[in-house]
C-alpha angles and dihedrals in degrees: 000000000000091000091051092051090049091055092046091052092048092050092047093051092048091051092049091049089049091051091051092050091051093048091053093054125097130222119250101209137343113284094001093118087217129123130182136186114226131346103326116191111249093236090057091050093048093046093049095047090052103037108029115088139186111243104214118199099173093243095049144345143232137174135260141167134233111250096179139338095298106017131084125184122212139151116288094228089059091064101022111140094019110132117241089240095054116104120228122188132224127211136162140183097258102038119064094198124104111218122194121216140174131213109261098176139354121192117199089189095062099017089231122136130188121214123194127206109250103170132010136040121325116264093236095189128170107278107280114229119207116206133175116249090239101169129060111228094027113149114249137174129218114211122189152124105255110217089345095303131128121311115277127185122200128187128223142130139254123265128180116236126222104292091208090070114082089190091063097050105151129039138293125240113208099210140115103286116219109214113241094022099122115148096028116137124252107222134200136174122242114181088340094306123118115241133178110236096176147318130262109253108165145011110235124227118189089341096305126097113251108251098048096078140337113287126208096208141018133233100192095179092071124079130178115231127204101218128237092257089064091051091049091049092055092046092051093048092050 
């Protein structure tokens, strides 16, 4: 009973924090369906509107990004347990198409999943560049569709977690976490070009990813990122 109440409290606080973050955002154009927090560079906005997709499972939703014309990257826990033959569908705020994909691979170790276009037009995105988050404190942006809703971009910066913890392998983003935004890309600018430095894989509570044990309190401004090297590893092993 106590454990159940703890989880309910954690979920409630995360949802409230998410709601506050959304209320503090501002619209970027009438009818765009897009909100952003802070002064987001236009190339980040354009990249996110074109390349970030809602991953619809029928009973829930996550986010993902187009890596090439027929490949989408998301978090493994978003699609874990989905059969390879089951069709998922992608939508976003800018593109009116519905694109059907299947799960090609799902790594529990890195929490990276690869989706392949099965039916529908090719994604045909701008080439996606992967880049290591090689500097602590670098400004980054998370772009996703929380719980299948409109695109939201939040700004933060990279922090390095305690290297003694194997559970926290990867890096933190200190940014307003949007609840239900797993699988969304973490973006950075290198010489003015947008690059994916990782994907959001877990909300952190008291320094430990939710799902490993019950947590008495929530720190919704921290997110664990699976770095670009893990994404590249899964792509190369595909």
